[in-house]
C-alpha positions as CSV (number, residue, x, y, z in Angstrom):
1,M,65.4,104.9,100.7
2,A,63.0,107.3,102.5
3,F,62.9,109.7,99.7
4,K,61.9,107.2,96.8
5,K,60.7,104.5,98.7
6,Q,56.7,104.0,97.8
7,E,54.2,104.0,100.9
8,W,53.3,100.7,101.1
9,P,55.1,97.6,100.9
10,E,53.0,95.1,97.8
11,V,51.5,91.2,98.7
12,G,54.2,89.2,98.3
13,D,56.9,91.9,98.6
14,L,59.7,91.0,101.2
15,V,60.4,93.6,103.6
16,I,63.3,94.3,106.5
17,A,61.8,94.4,109.7
18,T,62.1,94.9,113.7
19,I,60.0,92.4,116.4
20,Q,58.6,95.9,118.4
21,E,56.7,93.6,120.7
22,V,55.8,90.0,121.2
23,T,52.5,88.7,122.9
24,D,51.0,85.1,122.9
25,F,49.1,85.2,119.5
26,G,52.4,86.8,118.0
27,A,54.3,90.1,116.9
28,Y,53.9,93.3,116.3
29,V,56.8,94.4,113.8
30,Q,58.1,97.9,112.4
31,L,58.7,97.6,108.7
32,D,62.2,100.1,108.3
33,E,61.5,100.6,104.7
34,Y,58.1,102.4,104.9
35,D,57.8,103.1,108.2
36,K,54.4,101.5,108.6
37,K,53.6,98.6,111.4
38,G,52.5,95.0,110.9
39,L,51.2,92.1,112.6
40,L,53.4,88.8,112.5
41,H,50.7,85.9,114.0
42,I,52.4,82.8,115.5
43,S,51.0,80.6,112.9
44,E,53.2,82.5,110.5
45,I,56.5,82.3,112.5
46,S,57.3,78.6,112.2
47,S,56.3,75.0,110.5
48,S,57.2,73.4,113.6
49,W,55.0,73.6,117.0
50,I,55.6,76.6,118.9
51,R,55.7,76.0,122.2
52,N,57.2,78.8,123.6
53,I,57.2,81.7,121.3
54,R,60.7,83.6,122.4
55,D,62.8,80.5,120.9
56,F,61.4,81.9,117.3
57,I,61.9,85.6,118.0
58,R,62.4,88.5,120.2
59,E,62.4,92.0,120.4
60,G,64.6,94.3,118.5
61,Q,65.2,91.6,116.4
62,K,65.8,92.0,112.8
63,V,64.2,89.7,110.7
64,V,63.4,89.3,106.6
65,L,59.4,88.9,106.4
66,K,57.1,88.1,103.5
67,V,54.0,90.3,103.4
68,L,50.9,88.4,103.3
69,R,48.2,91.1,103.1
70,V,47.7,94.8,102.6
71,D,44.6,96.8,103.7
72,I,45.1,100.4,103.8
73,E,42.2,101.7,104.1
74,K,42.4,99.9,107.9
75,G,46.2,100.6,107.6
76,H,47.2,97.0,108.6
77,I,49.5,94.8,107.2
78,D,50.0,91.1,107.8
79,V,53.5,89.1,107.2
80,S,55.0,85.7,107.7
81,L,58.3,85.0,108.8
82,R,58.0,80.8,107.8
83,R,57.2,81.7,104.3
84,V,60.3,83.4,103.6
85,T,63.4,80.9,101.8
86,K,66.6,80.7,103.0
87,R,67.8,82.0,99.8
88,E,65.1,85.0,99.6
89,K,67.2,86.3,103.6
90,I,70.1,85.6,102.1
91,E,69.0,87.7,98.9
92,K,66.7,90.3,100.6
93,I,69.2,91.4,103.5
94,M,72.4,92.4,101.0
95,F,70.2,94.2,98.7
96,W,68.8,95.6,101.7
97,K,72.2,96.7,103.0
98,R,73.6,97.6,99.9
99,E,71.1,100.4,99.8
100,R,71.7,101.1,103.1
101,K,75.1,102.4,101.8
102,A,74.2,104.1,98.7
103,E,72.2,106.2,100.5
104,T,75.4,106.8,102.4
105,L,77.3,107.0,99.8
106,L,74.5,109.7,98.2
107,R,74.4,111.5,101.9
108,G,78.1,112.1,101.2
109,V,77.5,113.8,97.5
110,A,75.5,115.9,99.0
111,E,77.5,117.2,101.6
112,K,80.3,117.8,99.2
113,T,78.6,119.9,96.7
114,G,76.4,121.5,99.4
115,L,72.6,120.0,97.4
116,S,69.8,118.8,99.3
117,L,69.6,115.0,99.1
118,D,66.7,115.0,97.2
119,E,68.0,117.5,94.7
120,I,71.0,115.0,94.5
121,Y,68.5,112.0,94.2
122,E,66.1,113.8,91.3
123,K,69.8,114.9,89.1
124,A,71.8,111.5,89.9
125,G,69.8,109.2,92.3
126,A,67.1,108.8,90.0
127,P,68.7,108.1,86.4
128,M,71.5,105.8,88.3
129,E,68.8,103.5,89.7
130,K,66.4,103.1,86.3
131,E,69.2,102.4,84.3
132,Y,71.9,99.9,86.2
133,G,70.3,100.2,90.2
134,L,71.0,102.7,92.8
135,Y,74.2,101.4,94.6
136,E,75.5,99.7,90.8
137,G,75.4,102.6,90.2
138,F,77.9,103.9,92.1
139,E,79.8,100.6,91.1
140,K,79.5,101.1,87.6
141,V,81.1,104.9,88.1
142,V,84.0,103.3,90.2
143,K,85.4,100.6,87.8
144,E,84.1,102.6,84.1
145,G,85.1,106.4,85.2
146,V,82.3,109.4,85.1
147,G,80.8,108.8,81.1
148,A,79.0,105.7,83.1
149,L,76.7,108.7,84.5
150,T,77.3,111.6,82.1
151,K,75.9,109.4,79.0
152,I,72.6,108.7,81.2
153,G,72.3,112.4,81.6
154,V,74.0,112.7,84.8
155,P,75.5,116.3,84.7
156,E,79.5,116.0,84.6
157,E,80.4,118.1,87.2
158,L,78.1,116.2,90.0
159,A,79.3,112.6,88.1
160,A,82.5,113.6,88.4
161,T,81.8,114.2,92.6
162,I,80.1,110.9,92.8
163,A,83.1,109.2,91.4
164,E,85.2,110.8,94.2
165,I,82.9,109.5,96.6
166,G,82.5,106.2,95.1
167,N,86.3,105.3,95.1
168,E,87.2,106.6,99.0
169,R,84.4,105.5,100.5
170,M,83.6,101.8,98.0
171,R,85.9,98.4,98.1
172,M,85.2,96.4,95.1
173,P,84.6,92.9,95.9
174,M,87.5,90.6,93.6
175,V,88.0,87.0,92.4
176,K,91.3,86.1,92.2
177,V,92.5,82.9,89.5
178,K,95.9,81.5,89.4
179,G,98.5,79.6,87.3
180,T,102.2,78.0,86.8
181,V,104.5,78.9,84.0
182,E,107.7,76.2,83.7
183,L,110.2,78.5,82.2
184,R,113.3,77.8,80.8
185,C,116.2,79.8,79.5
186,M,119.6,78.5,78.7
187,K,121.1,81.7,77.1
188,P,124.0,83.4,79.6
189,K,121.2,85.8,80.8
190,G,118.5,83.3,81.1
191,V,117.5,84.7,84.4
192,K,117.4,88.1,82.8
193,I,115.5,87.3,79.8
194,I,112.0,85.8,82.5
195,K,112.7,88.4,84.8
196,D,111.7,90.7,81.5
197,A,109.1,88.9,80.5
198,F,107.3,89.3,83.0
199,L,107.9,93.2,83.3
200,N,106.7,93.0,79.7
201,A,103.7,91.1,79.8
202,K,102.6,93.2,83.3
203,K,103.2,96.4,81.3
204,A,100.9,94.9,78.1
205,E,97.8,94.3,80.5
206,K,96.3,97.3,80.5
207,S,92.7,96.7,82.3
208,R,93.0,99.2,85.1
209,D,90.3,97.3,87.2
210,V,92.9,94.1,87.6
211,K,95.9,93.3,89.6
212,L,99.0,90.8,88.7
213,R,101.2,88.8,91.0
214,F,104.3,86.9,89.9
215,Y,106.1,85.1,92.4
216,V,108.8,81.9,92.2
217,V,107.3,78.7,93.5
218,A,110.5,76.6,92.6
219,A,112.5,77.4,89.7
220,P,111.0,76.8,86.8
221,K,108.2,77.4,88.4
222,Y,106.9,80.6,88.4
223,C,102.9,81.7,89.6
224,I,101.1,84.3,88.0
225,E,97.9,85.4,89.9
226,V,95.1,87.5,89.0
227,M,92.6,89.5,90.7
228,A,89.6,90.9,89.0
229,E,86.4,92.0,89.4
230,N,84.4,88.9,88.1
231,Y,85.7,85.0,86.8
232,K,85.3,85.2,83.1
233,H,87.6,88.7,83.2
234,A,90.4,86.7,85.8
235,E,90.2,84.1,83.4
236,A,90.9,86.1,80.4
237,V,93.7,88.1,81.8
238,L,95.5,85.5,83.4
239,Q,95.2,82.9,79.6
240,K,96.6,85.8,78.2
241,V,99.5,87.4,80.6
242,A,100.8,83.6,80.8
243,E,100.9,83.7,76.7
244,N,102.6,86.1,76.7
245,V,105.5,85.5,79.4
246,V,106.1,82.2,77.7
247,S,105.9,84.3,74.2
248,N,108.7,86.2,75.3
249,V,110.9,83.8,76.8
250,A,110.3,81.6,73.7
251,K,111.4,84.6,71.5
252,T,114.8,84.8,72.4
253,G,115.2,80.9,72.3
254,G,114.2,79.4,75.8
255,Q,110.9,77.4,76.1
256,G,107.5,77.7,78.3
257,V,104.5,76.4,79.2
258,F,101.5,77.4,81.4
259,R,99.5,75.3,83.5
260,R,96.3,76.3,85.0
261,E,95.7,75.6,88.8
262,K,92.1,74.6,90.0
């Protein structure tokens, strides 16, 4: 982000850049995160033979580059495209997008509070970034509430506004797992007993960051779907809910068995 990014990149850093001018010997690029220019030599564009440089890069293109040399006195930065692995590219782009999103969220907080962006960063952004990572700090407060920020020194009123903006503008990624319970209850009110077993199991699950869904596959088989922020938590909730449902039916004299779907 402009108000916190160091002035120069370091050798080995991955940077987001825009191709500004393509020449016969390479390209001049703009390092978007640093407001600096760099040189991408033709020998650092591809490991394969280059017949037409424009088959590989073009003006206006966003690319992930690796910093090879930095000469602060001359104001010169050499970068490479061919030395960036596919994994590094994906991870850098993901990080860059999250960083830009975090800046947008902080701007929203600034507009909401009437404070400057620099003030917001000093009071909240800096401690969030130090403790969690900036974007991760927004995720933390959305998942856990304002306490996640007040405990690291963010003023309570400001933390509340950050939580409000995060809840309004962030869509938390979730994973889904599911399993099947096979239930049988020969009692006169067997259908109601099974229905109540699901309702009670749902009430017993207190996690605010979990979504549950039940539906009939084909009686006596019923599906339990759990959506949560990660697989470990989702699996734990699925197992707990399934055991609760089976237990509730068994208490009335019925039977049940749970099978985890792959």
